C-alpha positions in Angstrom: 29.1 1.0 75.4 32.0 -0.5 73.5 29.7 -3.5 72.6 27.1 -1.1 71.2 29.6 0.8 69.1 31.0 -2.5 67.8 27.6 -3.6 66.8 26.8 -0.3 65.1 30.1 -0.4 63.2 29.5 -4.0 62.0 26.0 -3.1 60.9 27.3 0.0 59.0 30.0 -2.1 57.3 27.5 -4.7 56.3 25.2 -2.1 54.8 28.1 -0.5 52.9 29.2 -3.9 51.6 25.6 -4.6 50.5 25.4 -1.2 48.8 28.6 -1.8 46.9 27.6 -5.2 45.7 25.7 -5.1 42.3 22.2 -6.5 42.5 21.8 -9.4 40.1 19.1 -8.6 37.5 16.1 -10.9 37.2 16.5 -13.3 34.3 14.9 -11.9 31.1 14.5 -13.6 27.8 14.3 -11.0 25.1 12.6 -12.0 21.8 13.1 -9.7 18.9 10.4 -9.3 16.3 11.2 -8.0 12.8 8.6 -7.5 10.2 6.7 -5.0 8.1 4.4 -3.5 10.6 3.1 -0.8 8.3 2.4 -0.6 4.6 1.2 -3.3 2.2 2.7 -6.2 4.2 1.4 -5.0 7.6 -1.1 -7.8 7.8 1.7 -10.3 7.9 3.9 -8.3 10.2 1.1 -7.6 12.7 0.2 -11.3 12.8 3.9 -12.1 13.6 4.0 -9.4 16.3 0.7 -10.6 17.8 1.9 -14.2 17.9 5.2 -13.2 19.6 3.4 -11.2 22.3 0.9 -13.9 22.9 3.4 -16.8 23.4 5.4 -14.5 25.6 2.4 -13.8 27.8 1.5 -17.5 27.6 5.0 -18.6 28.8 4.9 -15.9 31.6 1.5 -17.0 32.8 2.2 -20.8 32.7 5.7 -20.7 34.3 5.0 -18.9 37.5 6.3 -15.6 36.0 8.4 -16.8 33.2 10.0 -19.6 31.2 12.0 -22.2 33.1 15.6 -22.1 31.9 18.0 -24.2 33.9 17.7 -23.2 37.5 16.1 -19.9 36.7 12.7 -18.6 35.7 13.1 -16.0 33.0 10.5 -13.4 32.2 9.8 -13.4 28.4 9.6 -10.0 26.8 9.3 -8.9 23.1 10.9 -6.0 21.2 9.2 -5.4 17.9 10.8 -3.2 15.2 9.2 -2.2 11.9 11.4 -3.2 9.0 9.2 -1.5 6.4 9.5 -4.8 4.4 12.9 -3.8 3.0 16.4 -5.2 3.2 17.7 -1.9 4.6 14.9 -1.8 7.2 15.5 -5.3 8.3 19.3 -4.8 8.6 18.7 -1.6 10.7 16.1 -3.4 12.9 18.5 -6.3 13.5 21.4 -4.0 14.5 19.0 -2.3 16.8 18.1 -5.6 18.5 21.7 -6.6 18.7 22.5 -3.4 20.6 19.8 -4.4 23.1 21.4 -7.8 23.6 18.7 -9.8 21.8 19.8 -13.3 20.8 16.6 -14.8 19.4 14.5 -13.3 16.6 11.1 -14.2 15.1 10.7 -12.8 11.6 11.0 -11.4 9.2 8.4 -12.5 6.6 9.3 -11.3 3.1 12.4 -12.0 1.1 14.0 -8.5 1.0 13.9 -8.5 4.8 15.5 -11.9 5.0 18.3 -10.7 2.7 19.0 -7.9 5.1 18.9 -9.9 8.3 20.9 -13.0 7.4 24.5 -11.5 7.3 24.0 -9.7 10.6 22.5 -12.9 12.2 25.5 -14.9 11.0 28.0 -12.3 12.3 26.3 -12.0 15.7 25.3 -15.7 16.1 21.6 -14.8 16.3 19.0 -17.6 16.2 16.4 -16.6 13.7 13.1 -18.0 12.5 12.0 -16.3 9.3 9.4 -16.9 6.6 10.8 -15.8 3.3 9.9 -18.1 0.4 13.1 -17.4 -1.5 15.1 -20.3 -2.7 17.9 -19.4 -0.3 15.7 -18.4 2.6 17.8 -20.8 4.7 20.8 -22.9 3.9 24.1 -24.4 5.2 25.7 -20.9 5.1 23.3 -19.8 7.9 23.2 -22.6 10.4 21.3 -20.6 13.0 18.6 -19.5 10.6 15.4 -21.6 10.6 12.3 -21.5 8.4 8.8 -21.0 9.7 7.3 -23.1 7.0 6.2 -24.9 5.1 7.2 -23.0 1.9 5.8 -23.5 -1.6 8.3 -26.3 -2.3 6.2 -28.3 0.2 2.6 -27.3 -0.7 2.4 -25.7 -4.2 2.1 -29.0 -6.0 -0.8 -30.3 -3.9 -2.8 -27.0 -4.4 -2.1 -26.8 -8.1 -3.4 -30.3 -8.5 -6.6 -29.7 -6.6 -7.2 -26.3 -8.4 -6.9 -28.0 -11.8 -9.4 -30.7 -10.8 -11.9 -28.1 -9.3 -11.7 -25.3 -11.9 -10.4 -27.1 -15.0 -7.4 -24.8 -15.2 -5.4 -24.9 -18.4 -3.4 -21.7 -18.5 -2.3 -19.4 -15.7 -0.4 -16.2 -15.5 1.4 -15.4 -12.2 1.8 -11.8 -11.1 4.5 -11.0 -8.5 6.9 -8.2 -7.5 10.1 -7.9 -9.5 12.4 -8.7 -6.6 13.7 -12.0 -5.2 10.6 -12.4 -3.1 8.6 -12.5 -6.3 10.9 -14.2 -8.8 11.9 -17.1 -6.5 8.4 -17.9 -5.5 6.9 -17.8 -9.0 9.7 -20.1 -10.3 8.7 -22.7 -7.8 5.0 -22.2 -8.4 5.4 -22.4 -12.2 7.1 -25.7 -11.9 4.2 -26.9 -9.7 1.7 -25.9 -12.3 3.6 -27.4 -15.2 4.0 -30.7 -13.3 0.2 -30.8 -13.3 -0.1 -30.2 -17.0 -0.9 -26.5 -16.7 0.6 -23.8 -19.0 2.2 -21.1 -16.8 3.8 -17.8 -17.4 4.7 -14.8 -15.2 4.4 -11.0 -15.1 6.3 -8.8 -12.7 5.7 -5.3 -11.3 7.6 -2.9 -9.1 6.9 -3.6 -5.4 5.0 -0.8 -3.8 3.3 0.4 -7.0 -0.4 -0.4 -6.5 -1.4 0.7 -10.0 -1.6 -2.5 -12.0 -3.2 -1.1 -15.2 -0.2 -2.0 -17.4 0.2 -5.4 -15.8 -3.5 -6.1 -16.2 -3.3 -5.2 -19.9 -0.4 -7.6 -20.5 -2.1 -10.4 -18.6 -5.4 -10.1 -20.5 -3.4 -10.1 -23.8 -2.3 -13.6 -22.9 -5.9 -14.8 -22.5 -5.4 -17.0 -19.4 -8.2 -18.8 -17.7 -6.5 -18.2 -14.3 -4.4 -15.4 -12.7 -2.3 -16.3 -9.7 -1.4 -13.3 -7.4 1.6 -15.3 -6.1 3.6 -13.3 -3.5 2.0 -10.0 -4.2 1.5 -8.2 -0.8 -2.0 -8.6 0.7 -3.3 -5.1 0.0 -1.7 -5.0 -3.4 -3.2 -8.3 -4.3 -6.7 -7.0 -3.5 -6.1 -4.0 -5.8 -4.8 -6.3 -8.6 -8.0 -8.5 -8.3 -10.2 -5.5 -8.4 -8.6 -4.0 -11.4 -8.6 -7.4 -13.2 -12.4 -7.7 -12.7 -13.0 -4.1 -13.7 -11.0 -4.8 -16.9 -13.4 -7.7 -17.7 -11.4 -10.7 -16.6 -13.9 -13.4 -15.5 -11.6 -16.3 -14.9 -10.3 -18.0 -11.8 -8.0 -16.3 -9.3 -5.3 -18.3 -7.5 -2.7 -17.6 -4.8 0.3 -19.9 -4.4 2.3 -17.3 -2.6 1.2 -16.9 1.0 -2.1 -16.3 2.8 -3.8 -13.0 2.5 -7.5 -13.9 1.8 -9.1 -11.6 4.4 -7.3 -8.6 3.0 -7.9 -9.5 -0.6 -11.6 -10.0 0.0 -11.8 -6.6 1.8 -9.9 -4.6 -0.9 -11.4 -6.4 -3.9 -15.0 -6.3 -2.6 -16.0 -9.7 -1.3 -16.3 -13.3 -2.3 -18.7 -12.5 -5.1 -15.9 -10.5 -6.8 -13.4 -13.2 -6.5 -16.1 -15.7 -7.6 -13.7 -18.7 -8.1 -10.6 -18.5 -6.0 -8.1 -21.0 -4.5 -5.2 -20.3 -2.1 -2.7 -21.7 0.3 -3.8 -21.3 3.9 -1.4 -21.5 6.7 -3.5 -23.9 8.8 -6.6 -26.0 8.4 -8.9 -23.5 10.2 -11.8 -26.0 10.5 -9.8 -27.8 13.2 -11.3 -26.7 16.6 -7.9 -27.1 18.3 -6.4 -24.5 16.0 -9.4 -22.1 16.4 -8.8 -22.4 20.1 -5.7 -20.3 19.8 -7.9 -17.3 18.8 -10.1 -17.9 21.8 -7.2 -18.2 24.2 -5.5 -15.1 22.6 -8.5 -13.0 23.3 -8.7 -14.2 27.0 -5.0 -13.8 27.7 -4.4 -10.5 25.7 -7.8 -8.9 26.3 -7.9 -8.1 22.6 -9.0 -9.7 19.3 -6.1 -11.6 17.5 -4.7 -10.3 14.3 -6.7 -11.5 11.2 -4.0 -13.1 9.2 -3.6 -16.9 9.8 0.1 -16.5 9.8 -0.5 -15.9 13.5 -1.0 -19.6 14.2 2.2 -20.8 12.6 4.3 -18.2 14.4 2.6 -19.4 17.7 3.7 -23.0 16.8 7.3 -22.2 16.0 7.6 -19.7 18.9 6.5 -22.4 21.3 9.0 -24.8 19.7 11.8 -22.2 20.2 10.8 -21.7 23.8 11.0 -25.4 24.5 14.5 -25.6 22.9 15.7 -22.7 25.1 14.2 -24.3 28.2 15.7 -27.7 27.4 19.1 -26.2 26.5 19.1 -24.3 29.8 20.5 -21.1 28.3 19.3 -17.7 27.0 22.7 -16.7 25.6 24.2 -19.8 23.8 22.3 -19.8 20.6 24.3 -22.6 19.1 23.4 -24.9 22.0 19.7 -23.9 21.6 19.9 -24.7 17.9 21.4 -28.1 18.6 18.5 -28.9 20.9 16.0 -27.4 18.5 17.0 -29.6 15.6 16.2 -32.7 17.6 12.8 -31.7 18.9 9.7 -33.4 17.3 7.3 -31.1 15.5 4.2 -31.5 17.7 2.1 -28.6 18.9 -0.9 -28.9 21.3 -3.0 -26.8 18.8 -1.4 -27.3 15.4 -0.8 -31.0 15.7 2.1 -33.1 14.4 4.3 -31.9 11.6 7.7 -32.7 10.2 11.2 -31.2 9.7 11.6 -30.4 6.0 14.0 -28.4 3.8 16.9 -30.8 3.1 16.1 -31.4 -0.5 15.1 -27.9 -1.4 17.3 -25.7 0.9 20.2 -28.1 1.6 19.4 -28.0 5.3 16.6 -29.6 7.3 15.6 -26.6 9.3 12.1 -25.9 8.0 9.2 -26.4 10.4 6.3 -27.8 8.4 2.9 -28.2 10.1 -0.3 -29.5 8.3 -1.6 -26.8 6.0 -4.9 -25.7 4.6 -6.3 -25.3 1.1 -8.9 -22.6 0.7 -11.6 -22.4 -2.0 -14.3 -20.0 -3.1 -16.6 -21.6 -5.6 -19.2 -19.5 -7.5 -18.8 -16.7 -4.9 -19.3 -19.0 -1.9 -16.5 -19.6 0.6 -15.9 -23.3 1.2 -14.6 -25.0 4.4 -10.8 -25.0 4.5 -9.4 -28.4 3.5 -6.7 -30.0 5.6 -3.5 -31.2 3.9 -0.8 -33.2 5.6 2.8 -32.5 5.0 4.0 -34.4 1.9 6.8 -37.0 2.2 9.6 -34.6 1.4 13.0 -34.3 3.1 
């Protein structure tokens, strides 16, 4: 009897001890996603969100339930917050993610958002990949901020050169929003045009104002043979093209400010409206390895991928970030992850080999540059996307 009571007491004590001991939570790698998920920039933001969700699902499926980090297998989850494409929205989104103990962020896309996120990222030691084309998108002041590139400093010159040869461009007017996301990009693009012997000027409008009547009038008064929509948001760019054509402009349309062709075509009315059009494309879409991402996305996510080709670049840099986290063996020490990240080769199974760039333009070599594409519509007919390797820049 005494033996039985002793056994029961020991069992009860063990149960009490177990109940009092906190259960260790399973390892979870939280990836924050910040971008304009609504409004004129939604096509970019939704491509970012789709890419983050896809690579998280990819890592969870391939790693036996998660990403291998040191001795643990960490489930990858994503938390997406709509920044409304504003500095205030991005700052609020970043603070929200910080409160949820997020250390790694993919996004944002446009410059006002980047302006809002960088001070908070610096203060909280967040590792961020963002895609602003501003001249100070990244820099030595923000050692944990990386650039999902390439930016126009890498590709604008090559596209301007090809456009001149193809369409005999002599004079171009660039139209962009009157904030840093517009002024910085157009200044880089103008230099690229001028370096190729093309006269270039600029016109600005208030971001979020889709009525371009006054802008169109000023553009036509300059009598250009080409109008470049620069960093105008996808939906707004389609409206701009449509209003230009309605006003009688018959010249070439260009876009050295980020991909948005599907949306521009949809809003403007199709390739026959654009007629002659050239643009920067995130990736050379004719490559079957790149197209395979869309196929794999549909299988894994049971849904069609977002339309915008920014999806593919976010997949590439997201995978690179995951490898750095895995190799560093930590989901909390962002400085250690960044140290590993800087040493990784740019080589993705779908996107191919790229290069680290940014030193000469940003002052810090933290821009991921994969081969990019050059798109053309000639006489209303969409041409195959041309592949362009990353130029020899630092």
